[in-house]
C-alpha positions in Angstrom: -13.2 -3.5 -11.7 -14.0 -7.0 -10.3 -12.3 -8.1 -7.2 -12.3 -11.9 -6.4 -10.6 -13.2 -3.1 -11.5 -17.3 -2.1 -13.5 -17.8 0.8 -11.2 -20.5 2.0 -7.6 -21.4 0.9 -7.2 -24.8 -1.1 -5.6 -27.2 0.8 -2.1 -27.3 0.7 -1.9 -23.7 -0.5 0.2 -20.9 0.6 -1.8 -18.3 2.6 -1.2 -14.7 1.4 1.7 -12.9 3.8 0.6 -10.4 6.3 0.3 -6.7 5.0 1.3 -3.8 7.7 0.4 -0.3 6.9 1.2 2.6 9.7 0.2 0.3 12.9 -2.4 -1.9 11.3 -1.0 -5.6 10.6 -3.7 -7.8 8.2 -2.9 -11.3 8.5 -4.8 -13.0 5.6 -3.9 -16.2 6.2 -4.9 -16.0 10.3 -7.6 -13.9 9.1 -6.4 -11.4 12.2 -6.2 -7.9 12.3 -3.9 -6.2 15.0 -4.2 -2.3 15.4 -1.2 -0.7 17.2 -0.3 -4.4 19.2 -3.7 -5.2 20.2 -5.8 -7.9 18.3 -9.1 -6.6 16.8 -12.3 -8.9 16.7 -14.1 -8.5 13.5 -16.6 -9.7 11.6 -16.1 -11.4 8.2 -17.2 -8.1 6.5 -15.4 -5.8 8.2 -12.3 -8.0 7.9 -13.0 -8.5 4.2 -13.6 -4.7 3.7 -10.5 -3.5 5.7 -8.3 -6.2 3.3 -9.8 -5.0 0.2 -9.4 -1.0 1.2 -5.6 -2.0 2.6 -4.7 -3.9 -0.5 -5.5 -0.5 -2.7 -4.1 2.3 -0.9 -5.4 5.7 -2.0 -8.1 4.3 -4.6 -11.5 4.7 -3.6 -13.9 1.4 -3.8 -17.3 2.5 -4.3 -20.1 1.4 -1.8 -21.6 -1.2 -4.6 -18.2 -2.6 -4.7 -17.9 -3.1 -1.3 -21.6 -4.4 -0.7 -20.0 -7.3 -2.9 -18.3 -8.3 0.6 -21.3 -8.1 2.6 -23.3 -9.9 0.2 -21.8 -11.9 -2.7 -24.9 -11.3 -4.8 -24.4 -7.1 -4.1 -28.2 -7.2 -2.5 -27.5 -5.5 0.8 -29.1 -2.2 1.9 -27.9 0.8 0.9 -26.3 1.9 4.5 -25.1 -1.5 5.1 -22.0 -0.8 3.8 -21.7 2.6 6.2 -22.5 0.9 9.2 -19.7 -1.8 8.5 -17.3 1.0 8.0 -18.5 2.8 11.4 -18.0 -0.2 13.6 -14.6 -1.0 11.5 -13.6 3.2 12.3 -14.7 2.5 16.2 -12.6 -0.9 16.6 -9.2 0.7 15.0 -9.6 3.1 18.0 -8.9 7.5 17.7 -5.6 7.2 16.0 -6.1 5.0 13.4 -10.1 5.7 12.6 -9.4 8.2 10.1 -7.1 5.8 7.7 -10.5 5.0 6.3 -11.4 8.3 4.1 -15.3 8.7 3.2 -15.5 9.8 -0.4 -18.6 11.4 -0.7 -21.6 10.2 -2.8 -18.8 7.7 -4.1 -17.1 5.3 -1.4 -14.3 4.8 0.6 -10.6 4.9 0.7 -7.5 3.7 2.9 -5.3 6.5 3.3 -2.6 5.4 6.0 -0.9 9.1 5.8 -4.0 10.3 7.8 -3.1 8.2 11.0 -3.3 10.9 14.0 -0.2 11.3 15.2 
């Protein structure tokens, strides 16, 4: 399955609404993420990875699928996605870091039920 997201909205186009999932708000129009009330400073790749994972809760996305976010041609190094995920988890903080679940030898899934109480 191939995912296609425009790099920038067409003039006059209505931006997609903000997604809110258990303490994380992803505002696609502003390209911002708020976690537990604090705005995160994310790189382009971190935002795209989180937005794609959150758009399909519990669905596993392979590293290869996520590599296309980092590099359009998918030619990023083998551990590049892992590095972006580690940085993203760090920015989400201790309570929300586990919402990004590692699926060994496959990729990652977004599971909002894993947020620490």
